[in-house]
C-alpha positions in Angstrom: -64.5 -11.3 -27.0 -62.2 -8.4 -28.0 -58.5 -8.3 -27.5 -56.3 -6.0 -29.0 -53.4 -6.8 -31.3 -51.3 -6.3 -28.4 -53.0 -8.3 -26.2 -53.0 -11.2 -29.2 -49.7 -10.8 -29.4 -48.6 -11.3 -25.8 -50.9 -14.1 -25.7 -49.3 -15.8 -28.7 -45.8 -15.0 -27.5 -44.6 -12.8 -30.2 -42.3 -10.8 -28.4 -41.0 -8.9 -31.4 -44.5 -8.0 -32.4 -45.3 -6.6 -28.7 -42.4 -4.5 -29.1 -43.3 -3.1 -32.6 -46.6 -2.5 -31.3 -45.4 -0.5 -28.3 -43.4 2.0 -30.8 -46.9 2.9 -32.0 -48.6 6.2 -30.7 -51.3 5.5 -28.2 -50.3 1.6 -27.7 -49.3 1.0 -24.3 -48.7 -1.5 -21.3 -51.1 -0.1 -19.4 -53.9 -0.6 -21.7 -57.2 -1.7 -20.5 -57.8 -5.4 -19.9 -59.7 -7.6 -22.6 -63.4 -7.8 -21.9 -63.1 -10.6 -19.3 -60.9 -8.5 -17.3 -57.5 -10.1 -18.3 -54.4 -8.1 -18.8 -51.4 -8.3 -21.0 -49.5 -9.9 -18.2 -52.3 -12.5 -17.7 -52.6 -12.7 -21.4 -48.7 -14.2 -21.5 -49.0 -15.8 -18.3 -52.1 -18.1 -19.5 -50.6 -19.5 -22.5 -47.1 -19.7 -21.0 -45.2 -17.0 -22.9 -42.5 -17.0 -20.2 -40.4 -14.4 -22.3 -43.3 -12.2 -23.3 -44.2 -12.1 -19.5 -40.7 -10.9 -18.2 -40.4 -8.2 -20.9 -43.9 -6.9 -19.5 -42.9 -7.0 -16.0 -39.5 -5.6 -16.6 -41.3 -2.9 -18.7 -43.9 -1.7 -15.9 -46.5 -4.2 -15.9 -47.6 -5.0 -12.3 -47.5 -8.9 -11.4 -50.1 -7.9 -8.9 -52.9 -7.0 -11.3 -56.4 -8.2 -10.4 -58.6 -9.5 -13.4 -61.6 -11.8 -13.9 -59.7 -14.5 -12.3 
């Protein structure tokens, strides 16, 4: 399975890391899903990372995105 550092930070609830990674040129909330079709928002939600999920939605992630699920 391939997940980006940003995806892993979302999954693990590392909000400060998410914010820092987004400062890197080329890193975006609109990044492609992992190879199982899970978005950054999915990553946060499947692991109960509420603060990260709220941050993602407040910054443009779509709660209506469809993935593997």
